[in-house]
TORKE-450038 format. One line per 2 residues: for each residue x, y, z of N, C-alpha, C, O. Coordinates in nm, 2 decimals. Layout:
X Y Z X Y Z X Y Z X Y Z  ...
***
This chain:
10.33 -16.10 7.19 10.43 -16.16 7.29 10.53 -16.05 7.33 10.58 -15.99 7.24  10.55 -16.04 7.46 10.64 -15.94 7.51 10.76 -16.01 7.58 10.73 -16.09 7.67
10.88 -15.98 7.54 10.99 -16.05 7.61 11.00 -16.00 7.76 10.96 -15.88 7.78  11.05 -16.07 7.85 11.06 -16.03 7.99 11.15 -15.91 8.00 11.25 -15.90 7.93
11.13 -15.83 8.10 11.21 -15.71 8.12 11.35 -15.76 8.18 11.35 -15.83 8.28  11.46 -15.72 8.12 11.59 -15.76 8.16 11.61 -15.72 8.31 11.56 -15.62 8.35
11.69 -15.80 8.38 11.71 -15.77 8.52 11.79 -15.64 8.54 11.76 -15.57 8.64  11.88 -15.61 8.44 11.95 -15.48 8.45 11.85 -15.36 8.45 11.87 -15.26 8.51
11.75 -15.37 8.36 11.65 -15.27 8.35 11.57 -15.25 8.48 11.54 -15.14 8.52  11.53 -15.37 8.54 11.46 -15.36 8.66 11.54 -15.30 8.77 11.49 -15.22 8.85
11.67 -15.34 8.78 11.76 -15.28 8.88 11.77 -15.13 8.86 11.77 -15.05 8.95  11.79 -15.09 8.73 11.81 -14.95 8.69 11.69 -14.87 8.73 11.70 -14.76 8.78
11.57 -14.92 8.70 11.45 -14.85 8.74 11.44 -14.83 8.89 11.39 -14.72 8.94  11.47 -14.93 8.97 11.47 -14.92 9.11 11.57 -14.82 9.16 11.53 -14.74 9.26
11.69 -14.81 9.11 11.78 -14.71 9.15 11.74 -14.57 9.11 11.76 -14.48 9.19  11.68 -14.56 8.99 11.63 -14.43 8.95 11.52 -14.38 9.05 11.51 -14.26 9.09
11.43 -14.47 9.09 11.32 -14.44 9.18 11.38 -14.40 9.32 11.34 -14.30 9.37  11.48 -14.47 9.36 11.54 -14.44 9.49 11.61 -14.30 9.48 11.61 -14.22 9.57
11.69 -14.28 9.37 11.76 -14.15 9.36 11.66 -14.04 9.35 11.69 -13.93 9.41  11.55 -14.05 9.28 11.45 -13.94 9.27 11.39 -13.91 9.41 11.37 -13.80 9.44
11.36 -14.02 9.49 11.31 -13.99 9.62 11.41 -13.92 9.71 11.37 -13.84 9.79  11.53 -13.95 9.70 11.63 -13.88 9.78 11.65 -13.74 9.74 11.67 -13.65 9.82
11.64 -13.71 9.61 11.64 -13.57 9.56 11.52 -13.49 9.61 11.53 -13.37 9.64  11.40 -13.56 9.62 11.29 -13.50 9.68 11.30 -13.47 9.83 11.25 -13.37 9.88
11.38 -13.55 9.90 11.39 -13.54 10.04 11.50 -13.43 10.08 11.48 -13.36 10.17  11.60 -13.42 9.99 11.72 -13.34 10.03 11.68 -13.19 10.06 11.74 -13.14 10.15
11.59 -13.13 9.98 11.57 -12.99 10.01 11.50 -12.96 10.14 11.51 -12.85 10.19  11.44 -13.06 10.20 11.38 -13.04 10.34 11.48 -13.06 10.45 11.45 -13.04 10.57
11.60 -13.11 10.42 11.71 -13.13 10.52 11.80 -13.01 10.52 11.79 -12.91 10.45  11.89 -13.01 10.62 11.98 -12.90 10.64 12.08 -12.89 10.53 12.16 -12.98 10.50
12.09 -12.77 10.47 12.19 -12.74 10.37 12.31 -12.66 10.44 12.42 -12.68 10.41  12.27 -12.57 10.52 12.37 -12.49 10.59 12.35 -12.50 10.74 12.24 -12.48 10.79
12.46 -12.53 10.81 12.45 -12.53 10.96 12.54 -12.42 11.01 12.66 -12.42 11.02  12.47 -12.31 11.05 12.53 -12.18 11.08 12.56 -12.17 11.23 12.47 -12.18 11.31
12.69 -12.16 11.27 12.72 -12.15 11.42 12.70 -12.01 11.47 12.76 -11.91 11.42  12.60 -11.99 11.56 12.57 -11.86 11.61 12.55 -11.87 11.76 12.47 -11.94 11.81
12.64 -11.80 11.84 12.64 -11.80 11.98 12.63 -11.94 12.04 12.55 -11.97 12.12  12.73 -12.02 12.00 12.74 -12.16 12.05 12.63 -12.25 12.01 12.61 -12.35 12.07
12.55 -12.21 11.92 12.44 -12.29 11.87 12.45 -12.31 11.72 12.53 -12.24 11.65  12.38 -12.41 11.67 12.38 -12.44 11.52 12.24 -12.41 11.47 12.15 -12.48 11.50
12.23 -12.32 11.38 12.10 -12.28 11.32 12.09 -12.36 11.19 12.17 -12.33 11.09  12.00 -12.45 11.17 11.99 -12.52 11.04 11.91 -12.44 10.94 11.81 -12.38 10.97
11.96 -12.44 10.82 11.90 -12.37 10.71 11.86 -12.48 10.60 11.95 -12.53 10.54  11.73 -12.51 10.58 11.69 -12.61 10.48 11.73 -12.57 10.34 11.75 -12.45 10.31
11.74 -12.67 10.26 11.77 -12.64 10.12 11.67 -12.56 10.04 11.70 -12.49 9.94  11.55 -12.56 10.09 11.44 -12.48 10.02 11.47 -12.33 10.03 11.42 -12.25 9.95
11.55 -12.29 10.13 11.59 -12.15 10.14 11.70 -12.11 10.04 11.73 -11.99 10.02  11.76 -12.21 9.97 11.86 -12.18 9.87 11.80 -12.21 9.73 11.71 -12.14 9.69
11.84 -12.32 9.67 11.79 -12.36 9.54 11.73 -12.50 9.55 11.73 -12.57 9.45  11.69 -12.54 9.67 11.63 -12.68 9.68 11.51 -12.70 9.60 11.47 -12.82 9.58
11.43 -12.60 9.57 11.31 -12.62 9.49 11.34 -12.68 9.35 11.26 -12.76 9.30  11.46 -12.65 9.29 11.50 -12.71 9.17 11.52 -12.86 9.19 11.48 -12.94 9.11
11.59 -12.90 9.30 11.61 -13.04 9.33 11.48 -13.11 9.35 11.46 -13.22 9.31  11.38 -13.05 9.41 11.25 -13.11 9.43 11.18 -13.13 9.30 11.12 -13.24 9.28
11.19 -13.04 9.21 11.13 -13.06 9.08 11.21 -13.18 9.00 11.14 -13.26 8.94  11.34 -13.18 9.01 11.42 -13.28 8.94 11.38 -13.42 9.00 11.37 -13.52 8.92
11.38 -13.43 9.13 11.34 -13.56 9.19 11.21 -13.60 9.16 11.18 -13.72 9.14  11.11 -13.51 9.15 10.97 -13.55 9.12 10.96 -13.60 8.98 10.90 -13.70 8.95
11.03 -13.54 8.88 11.03 -13.58 8.74 11.10 -13.72 8.73 11.06 -13.80 8.66  11.21 -13.74 8.81 11.28 -13.87 8.80 11.19 -13.98 8.85 11.19 -14.09 8.80
11.11 -13.95 8.96 11.02 -14.06 9.01 10.91 -14.09 8.92 10.88 -14.20 8.89  10.86 -13.98 8.85 10.75 -14.00 8.76 10.80 -14.08 8.64 10.73 -14.17 8.59
10.92 -14.05 8.59 10.97 -14.13 8.47 10.99 -14.28 8.51 10.97 -14.36 8.43  11.04 -14.30 8.63 11.06 -14.44 8.68 10.93 -14.51 8.69 10.92 -14.63 8.66
10.82 -14.44 8.74 10.69 -14.51 8.76 10.62 -14.53 8.63 10.53 -14.62 8.62  10.65 -14.45 8.52 10.58 -14.47 8.40 10.62 -14.59 8.32 10.55 -14.64 8.23
10.73 -14.65 8.36 10.78 -14.78 8.30 10.81 -14.76 8.15 10.80 -14.86 8.08  10.83 -14.64 8.11 10.88 -14.62 7.97 11.02 -14.57 7.98 11.05 -14.45 8.02
11.12 -14.66 7.96 11.26 -14.62 7.98 11.30 -14.49 7.91 11.28 -14.48 7.79  11.36 -14.40 7.98 11.42 -14.28 7.92 11.54 -14.24 8.00 11.54 -14.14 8.07
11.65 -14.32 7.98 11.77 -14.30 8.06 11.84 -14.17 8.03 11.90 -14.11 8.12  11.82 -14.11 7.91 11.88 -13.99 7.88 11.83 -13.87 7.96 11.90 -13.79 8.01
11.69 -13.87 7.98 11.63 -13.77 8.06 11.67 -13.79 8.21 11.69 -13.69 8.28  11.69 -13.91 8.26 11.74 -13.93 8.39 11.88 -13.88 8.41 11.91 -13.82 8.52
11.96 -13.90 8.31 12.10 -13.85 8.32 12.10 -13.70 8.32 12.18 -13.63 8.40  12.01 -13.64 8.24 12.01 -13.49 8.24 11.96 -13.44 8.37 12.01 -13.34 8.42
11.86 -13.50 8.44 11.81 -13.46 8.57 11.92 -13.47 8.67 11.93 -13.39 8.76  12.00 -13.58 8.66 12.11 -13.60 8.76 12.22 -13.49 8.74 12.27 -13.44 8.84
12.25 -13.45 8.62 12.35 -13.35 8.59 12.30 -13.21 8.64 12.37 -13.14 8.70  12.17 -13.18 8.62 12.12 -13.05 8.67 12.12 -13.05 8.82 12.15 -12.95 8.88
12.08 -13.16 8.88 12.08 -13.17 9.03 12.22 -13.15 9.09 12.24 -13.09 9.19  12.32 -13.22 9.02 12.46 -13.21 9.07 12.51 -13.06 9.06 12.58 -13.02 9.15
12.47 -13.00 8.95 12.51 -12.86 8.94 12.45 -12.77 9.04 12.51 -12.68 9.10  12.32 -12.79 9.08 12.25 -12.71 9.18 12.32 -12.74 9.32 12.34 -12.65 9.39
12.35 -12.86 9.34 12.42 -12.90 9.47 12.55 -12.83 9.48 12.59 -12.78 9.59  12.63 -12.84 9.37 12.76 -12.78 9.37 12.75 -12.63 9.39 12.83 -12.57 9.46
12.66 -12.56 9.33 12.64 -12.42 9.34 12.60 -12.38 9.48 12.66 -12.29 9.54  12.51 -12.45 9.54 12.46 -12.42 9.68 12.58 -12.45 9.78 12.59 -12.37 9.87
12.65 -12.55 9.76 12.77 -12.58 9.85 12.87 -12.47 9.84 12.92 -12.43 9.95  12.90 -12.41 9.72 12.99 -12.30 9.71 12.93 -12.18 9.78 13.00 -12.10 9.84
12.80 -12.16 9.77 12.74 -12.04 9.83 12.75 -12.05 9.99 12.78 -11.96 10.05  12.73 -12.17 10.04 12.73 -12.19 10.18 12.88 -12.17 10.23 12.90 -12.11 10.34
12.97 -12.23 10.16 13.11 -12.22 10.21 13.16 -12.07 10.20 13.24 -12.03 10.28  13.12 -12.00 10.09 13.18 -11.87 10.07 13.10 -11.76 10.15 13.16 -11.66 10.20
12.97 -11.77 10.16 12.89 -11.66 10.21 12.85 -11.67 10.36 12.83 -11.57 10.42  12.86 -11.79 10.41 12.82 -11.80 10.55 12.92 -11.73 10.64 12.88 -11.65 10.72
13.05 -11.76 10.62 13.15 -11.69 10.70 13.15 -11.54 10.67 13.17 -11.46 10.76  13.13 -11.50 10.55 13.13 -11.36 10.51 13.01 -11.29 10.58 13.03 -11.18 10.63
12.89 -11.35 10.58 12.78 -11.28 10.64 12.79 -11.27 10.79 12.76 -11.17 10.85  12.85 -11.38 10.85 12.87 -11.37 11.00 12.97 -11.27 11.03 12.96 -11.20 11.13
13.08 -11.25 10.95 13.18 -11.15 10.97 13.12 -11.01 10.96 13.16 -10.92 11.04  13.03 -10.99 10.86 12.97 -10.86 10.85 12.88 -10.82 10.98 12.89 -10.71 11.03
12.81 -10.92 11.02 12.73 -10.90 11.14 12.82 -10.88 11.26 12.79 -10.79 11.35  12.93 -10.95 11.27 13.02 -10.93 11.38 13.08 -10.79 11.38 13.10 -10.73 11.49
13.11 -10.74 11.26 13.16 -10.60 11.25 13.05 -10.50 11.30 13.09 -10.40 11.37  12.93 -10.53 11.27 12.82 -10.43 11.32 12.81 -10.43 11.47 12.74 -10.34 11.52
12.86 -10.53 11.53 12.85 -10.54 11.68 12.97 -10.48 11.75 12.99 -10.49 11.87  13.06 -10.41 11.68 13.18 -10.36 11.74 13.15 -10.26 11.85 13.21 -10.26 11.95
13.05 -10.17 11.82 13.01 -10.07 11.92 12.96 -10.13 12.05 13.00 -10.09 12.16  12.88 -10.24 12.03 12.82 -10.30 12.15 12.93 -10.37 12.23 12.94 -10.37 12.35
13.03 -10.44 12.15 13.14 -10.51 12.22 13.23 -10.41 12.29 13.28 -10.45 12.40  13.25 -10.29 12.24 13.33 -10.19 12.30 13.26 -10.15 12.44 13.33 -10.13 12.54
13.13 -10.13 12.43 13.06 -10.10 12.56 13.07 -10.21 12.66 13.09 -10.18 12.78  13.06 -10.33 12.61 13.06 -10.45 12.70 13.20 -10.46 12.76 13.22 -10.50 12.88
13.30 -10.43 12.69 13.44 -10.44 12.74 13.47 -10.33 12.84 13.54 -10.36 12.94  13.41 -10.21 12.83 13.42 -10.11 12.93 13.36 -10.14 13.06 13.41 -10.10 13.17
13.25 -10.21 13.05 13.18 -10.24 13.18 13.22 -10.38 13.23 13.17 -10.43 13.34  13.32 -10.44 13.17 13.38 -10.57 13.21 13.29 -10.69 13.18 13.31 -10.80 13.24
13.21 -10.68 13.08 13.13 -10.80 13.04 13.19 -10.87 12.92 13.28 -10.81 12.85  13.15 -10.99 12.90 13.20 -11.07 12.79 13.14 -11.01 12.66 13.02 -10.98 12.65
13.23 -11.00 12.55 13.18 -10.95 12.42 13.09 -11.06 12.35 13.10 -11.18 12.38  13.01 -11.01 12.26 12.93 -11.10 12.18 13.01 -11.15 12.06 13.05 -11.07 11.98
13.03 -11.28 12.06 13.11 -11.34 11.95 13.02 -11.44 11.88 12.99 -11.54 11.93  12.97 -11.40 11.76 12.88 -11.48 11.69 12.93 -11.61 11.65 12.87 -11.72 11.67
13.05 -11.61 11.59 13.11 -11.74 11.54 13.24 -11.76 11.61 13.33 -11.68 11.62  13.25 -11.88 11.68 13.38 -11.91 11.75 13.50 -11.91 11.65 13.48 -11.94 11.53
13.61 -11.87 11.70 13.73 -11.87 11.62 13.78 -12.01 11.58 13.76 -12.10 11.66  13.84 -12.02 11.47 13.89 -12.15 11.42 13.79 -12.25 11.37 13.82 -12.37 11.37
13.67 -12.20 11.34 13.57 -12.29 11.29 13.60 -12.33 11.14 13.63 -12.25 11.06  13.60 -12.46 11.11 13.62 -12.51 10.98 13.50 -12.48 10.89 13.39 -12.51 10.92
13.53 -12.41 10.78 13.41 -12.37 10.69 13.34 -12.50 10.64 13.22 -12.49 10.61  13.41 -12.61 10.63 13.34 -12.73 10.58 13.23 -12.78 10.67 13.14 -12.85 10.63
13.24 -12.73 10.80 13.13 -12.77 10.90 13.00 -12.69 10.87 12.90 -12.73 10.93  13.01 -12.59 10.79 12.88 -12.52 10.75 12.79 -12.61 10.67 12.67 -12.58 10.67
12.84 -12.71 10.60 12.76 -12.79 10.51 12.68 -12.89 10.59 12.73 -12.95 10.68  12.55 -12.89 10.55 12.46 -12.98 10.62 12.44 -13.12 10.56 12.50 -13.14 10.45
12.36 -13.20 10.62 12.34 -13.34 10.57 12.26 -13.34 10.44 12.27 -13.44 10.37  12.19 -13.23 10.41 12.12 -13.23 10.29 12.20 -13.25 10.16 12.15 -13.31 10.06
12.32 -13.20 10.16 12.41 -13.22 10.05 12.45 -13.36 10.03 12.46 -13.41 9.92  12.48 -13.43 10.14 12.51 -13.57 10.13 12.40 -13.66 10.07 12.42 -13.74 9.98
12.28 -13.63 10.12 12.16 -13.70 10.07 12.14 -13.67 9.92 12.10 -13.75 9.84  12.15 -13.54 9.89 12.14 -13.50 9.75 12.24 -13.56 9.65 12.20 -13.61 9.55
12.36 -13.56 9.69 12.46 -13.62 9.60 12.45 -13.77 9.59 12.47 -13.83 9.49  12.40 -13.84 9.70 12.37 -13.98 9.70 12.26 -14.01 9.60 12.26 -14.10 9.52
12.15 -13.92 9.60 12.05 -13.93 9.50 12.10 -13.92 9.36 12.05 -13.99 9.27  12.19 -13.82 9.33 12.24 -13.81 9.20 12.32 -13.93 9.16 12.30 -13.98 9.04
12.40 -13.99 9.24 12.47 -14.11 9.21 12.38 -14.23 9.18 12.40 -14.30 9.08  12.28 -14.24 9.26 12.18 -14.35 9.23 12.11 -14.33 9.10 12.08 -14.42 9.03
12.08 -14.20 9.07 12.01 -14.17 8.94 12.10 -14.20 8.82 12.05 -14.26 8.73  12.22 -14.17 8.83 12.32 -14.20 8.72 12.34 -14.35 8.71 12.34 -14.40 8.60
12.36 -14.41 8.82 12.38 -14.56 8.81 12.26 -14.63 8.75 12.27 -14.72 8.67  12.14 -14.59 8.79 12.02 -14.65 8.74 12.00 -14.63 8.59 11.96 -14.72 8.52
12.03 -14.51 8.54 12.02 -14.48 8.40 12.12 -14.56 8.32 12.09 -14.61 8.21  12.24 -14.58 8.37 12.34 -14.66 8.30 12.31 -14.80 8.30 12.32 -14.87 8.20
12.25 -14.85 8.41 12.21 -14.99 8.41 12.09 -15.01 8.32 12.09 -15.11 8.24  12.00 -14.92 8.31 11.89 -14.93 8.22 11.93 -14.93 8.08 11.88 -15.01 8.00
12.02 -14.84 8.05 12.08 -14.84 7.91 12.14 -14.97 7.87 12.12 -15.02 7.76  12.23 -15.02 7.96 12.30 -15.14 7.93 12.21 -15.26 7.92 12.23 -15.34 7.83
12.11 -15.27 8.00 12.01 -15.38 7.99 11.94 -15.38 7.86 11.91 -15.48 7.80  11.90 -15.26 7.81 11.82 -15.25 7.68 11.91 -15.27 7.56 11.87 -15.32 7.46
12.04 -15.22 7.57 12.13 -15.25 7.46 12.16 -15.39 7.44 12.17 -15.44 7.33  12.16 -15.47 7.55 12.19 -15.61 7.54 12.07 -15.69 7.48 12.09 -15.80 7.43
11.95 -15.63 7.47 11.84 -15.69 7.40 11.84 -15.67 7.25 11.76 -15.73 7.18  11.94 -15.60 7.20 11.95 -15.58 7.05 11.91 -15.44 7.00 11.88 -15.43 6.89
11.92 -15.34 7.09 11.89 -15.20 7.05 12.01 -15.12 7.05 12.11 -15.14 7.12  12.01 -15.01 6.97 12.12 -14.92 6.97 12.11 -14.83 7.09 12.01 -14.78 7.13
12.23 -14.80 7.15 12.24 -14.74 7.28 12.19 -14.59 7.27 12.13 -14.54 7.36  12.23 -14.52 7.16 12.19 -14.38 7.15 12.04 -14.37 7.13 11.98 -14.28 7.19
11.97 -14.46 7.06 11.83 -14.46 7.05 11.76 -14.49 7.18 11.65 -14.44 7.21  11.82 -14.57 7.27 11.77 -14.60 7.40 11.77 -14.48 7.49 11.68 -14.46 7.56
11.88 -14.40 7.48 11.90 -14.28 7.56 11.78 -14.19 7.54 11.74 -14.12 7.63  11.74 -14.17 7.41 11.64 -14.07 7.38 11.50 -14.14 7.38 11.40 -14.07 7.34
11.49 -14.26 7.42 11.36 -14.33 7.44 11.29 -14.35 7.30 11.17 -14.35 7.29  11.37 -14.37 7.19 11.32 -14.40 7.06 11.40 -14.52 7.01 11.48 -14.50 6.92
11.38 -14.64 7.07 11.47 -14.75 7.04 11.47 -14.80 6.89 11.36 -14.80 6.83  11.58 -14.83 6.84 11.60 -14.88 6.71 11.68 -15.01 6.71 11.76 -15.03 6.80
11.65 -15.10 6.62 11.71 -15.23 6.61 11.86 -15.21 6.58 11.90 -15.13 6.49  11.94 -15.29 6.65 12.09 -15.28 6.62 12.13 -15.34 6.49 12.23 -15.31 6.44
12.04 -15.43 6.44 12.07 -15.49 6.32 12.05 -15.41 6.19 12.13 -15.39 6.11  11.92 -15.36 6.18 11.88 -15.29 6.06 11.85 -15.14 6.09 11.83 -15.06 5.99
11.84 -15.10 6.21 11.81 -14.96 6.24 11.66 -14.92 6.24 11.63 -14.81 6.25  11.58 -15.02 6.22 11.43 -15.00 6.21 11.38 -14.96 6.35 11.43 -15.01 6.45
11.28 -14.88 6.36 11.22 -14.84 6.49 11.15 -14.96 6.55 11.07 -15.03 6.48  11.18 -14.99 6.68 11.11 -15.10 6.75 11.06 -15.04 6.88 11.12 -14.95 6.94
10.95 -15.10 6.93 10.90 -15.06 7.06 10.97 -15.14 7.17 11.02 -15.25 7.15  10.96 -15.09 7.29 11.02 -15.16 7.40 10.95 -15.29 7.43 11.02 -15.38 7.48
10.83 -15.30 7.40 10.75 -15.43 7.43 10.75 -15.52 7.31 10.69 -15.63 7.32  10.82 -15.49 7.20 10.82 -15.58 7.09 10.92 -15.69 7.11 11.03 -15.67 7.16
10.88 -15.81 7.06 10.97 -15.93 7.08 11.06 -15.94 6.96 11.17 -16.00 6.97  11.02 -15.89 6.84 11.10 -15.90 6.72 11.10 -15.76 6.65 11.01 -15.68 6.66
11.21 -15.74 6.58 11.22 -15.62 6.49 11.13 -15.63 6.37 11.14 -15.73 6.30  11.04 -15.54 6.35 10.95 -15.55 6.23 11.03 -15.53 6.10 10.97 -15.55 5.99
11.15 -15.48 6.10 11.23 -15.46 5.98 11.31 -15.58 5.94 11.31 -15.61 5.82  11.37 -15.65 6.03 11.46 -15.76 6.00 11.42 -15.89 6.07 11.48 -16.00 6.04
11.33 -15.88 6.17 11.29 -16.00 6.24 11.38 -16.04 6.35 11.37 -16.15 6.41  11.48 -15.96 6.38 11.58 -15.99 6.49 11.51 -15.99 6.62 11.42 -15.91 6.65
11.55 -16.09 6.71 11.49 -16.10 6.84 11.53 -15.98 6.93 11.64 -15.94 6.93  11.43 -15.92 6.99 11.45 -15.80 7.08 11.45 -15.85 7.22 11.37 -15.80 7.30
11.54 -15.94 7.25 11.54 -15.99 7.39 11.64 -16.11 7.39 11.67 -16.17 7.29  11.70 -16.13 7.51 11.79 -16.24 7.52 11.72 -16.37 7.54 11.66 -16.39 7.65
11.72 -16.45 7.44 11.64 -16.58 7.44 11.56 -16.59 7.31 11.59 -16.53 7.21  11.46 -16.67 7.32 11.37 -16.70 7.21 11.23 -16.74 7.25 11.22 -16.79 7.37
11.13 -16.73 7.17 11.00 -16.77 7.21 10.99 -16.92 7.18 11.05 -16.98 7.09  10.91 -16.99 7.27 10.88 -17.13 7.25 10.79 -17.14 7.12 10.69 -17.07 7.11
10.82 -17.24 7.03 10.75 -17.26 6.91 10.61 -17.32 6.94 10.52 -17.31 6.85  10.59 -17.38 7.05 10.47 -17.45 7.08 10.37 -17.35 7.15 10.26 -17.33 7.10
10.41 -17.29 7.27 10.32 -17.21 7.34 10.35 -17.07 7.34 10.27 -16.98 7.39  10.46 -17.03 7.27 10.50 -16.89 7.25 10.54 -16.82 7.38 10.56 -16.70 7.38
10.56 -16.90 7.48 10.62 -16.84 7.60 10.77 -16.81 7.58 10.83 -16.87 7.49  10.83 -16.72 7.66 10.96 -16.68 7.64 11.06 -16.77 7.71 11.05 -16.80 7.82
11.16 -16.82 7.63 11.26 -16.91 7.68 11.40 -16.83 7.69 11.44 -16.78 7.59  11.45 -16.82 7.81 11.58 -16.75 7.83 11.69 -16.83 7.77 11.68 -16.95 7.74
11.80 -16.76 7.75 11.92 -16.82 7.70 11.97 -16.93 7.79 11.97 -16.92 7.92  12.00 -17.05 7.74 12.04 -17.16 7.82 11.93 -17.26 7.85 11.96 -17.37 7.90
11.81 -17.22 7.83 11.69 -17.31 7.85 11.68 -17.41 7.74 11.67 -17.37 7.62  11.69 -17.54 7.77 11.67 -17.64 7.67 11.52 -17.69 7.66 11.48 -17.74 7.56
11.45 -17.66 7.77 11.31 -17.70 7.77 11.23 -17.57 7.81 11.27 -17.49 7.88  11.11 -17.56 7.75 11.02 -17.45 7.78 10.97 -17.45 7.92 10.92 -17.56 7.96
10.99 -17.34 8.00 10.94 -17.35 8.14 10.79 -17.34 8.15 10.73 -17.36 8.26  10.72 -17.31 8.04 10.57 -17.30 8.04 10.51 -17.43 8.00 10.42 -17.48 8.07
10.55 -17.49 7.89 10.48 -17.62 7.84 10.57 -17.74 7.86 10.52 -17.85 7.84  10.70 -17.72 7.88 10.79 -17.83 7.90 10.84 -17.90 7.78 10.91 -18.00 7.79
10.81 -17.85 7.66 10.86 -17.91 7.54 11.00 -17.88 7.51 11.05 -17.77 7.54  11.08 -17.98 7.46 11.22 -17.97 7.44 11.24 -17.93 7.29 11.15 -17.91 7.21
11.37 -17.93 7.25 11.40 -17.89 7.11 11.34 -17.99 7.01 11.30 -17.94 6.90  11.34 -18.12 7.04 11.29 -18.21 6.94 11.14 -18.20 6.91 11.09 -18.20 6.80
11.06 -18.18 7.02 10.92 -18.16 7.01 10.89 -18.03 6.93 10.80 -18.02 6.85  10.97 -17.92 6.96 10.94 -17.80 6.89 10.98 -17.80 6.75 10.91 -17.74 6.66
11.08 -17.88 6.71 11.12 -17.89 6.57 11.01 -17.97 6.50 10.98 -17.94 6.38  10.95 -18.07 6.56 10.85 -18.15 6.50 10.72 -18.07 6.48 10.65 -18.09 6.38
10.69 -17.98 6.57 10.57 -17.90 6.56 10.59 -17.79 6.46 10.50 -17.71 6.43
***
C-alpha cells in the first residue's frame, strides 16, 4: 500500500519542472543587447555561459520527471544557475561599455577625416546610455527559473517532512523516519522500524485504501469507524 502523494510535493514537482524548462530556454534568449549605430544587436546567452544553464535546467527537468524527490539537488542546481546568471550580468554591465569604448577609440582617425570633409562622425554608442539597458530578457527568464526551482524544492521538502520524515534526509533523497530514524522509502506507508505512519492519514482496516485526515468513512468501501473496529 502506498500513501497518496502530498499536494505540496505535487506542487513542488510542478514548479521544479517549470523552473528547469525556463533555465533551458534562457540561454537561447538575449543576454546582452548591444547598442551599435542606433541598432540593438542581441547576444544570446550561449555566447556567454548559457551552456551551464542549459545543463542545469536539463538536470532539473530530469529529476522532476523521475518522480524520485531530491530537493537538495534541485537547490544546488538553482544556486549554480543563479551564480552563472550573476556572473554573466556583471560581465555584460562591465565589459559591454568598455568594449564599445575601445572600438570607438580605434575610429578616431576615421572620425577626424570625416570631420575635415564635413561629414557626421561614426558614433557606435549614443551618449548617456544606461548600462542597465545592456541586459537582455534572458536574465529575467533565467532568474524566474531559479526562483521557481527553489520554491519547488522547498515545497517538496515541506510536503515530505509533514508525512513523518526527517527534513535533512529528505534533502539528500535518503528519507528516514522522524520517530526512530530508520530508513524508509518514499512509497512506504509505514516505517519498518517503529511502524509509524508515513503519510497524513491512515489505511482503511477493511479494504486497505488510504483515508485522509478528517475522513470518518472510507472513500473506497464506505465503512465507518464502528465497522472497521468490528472487523
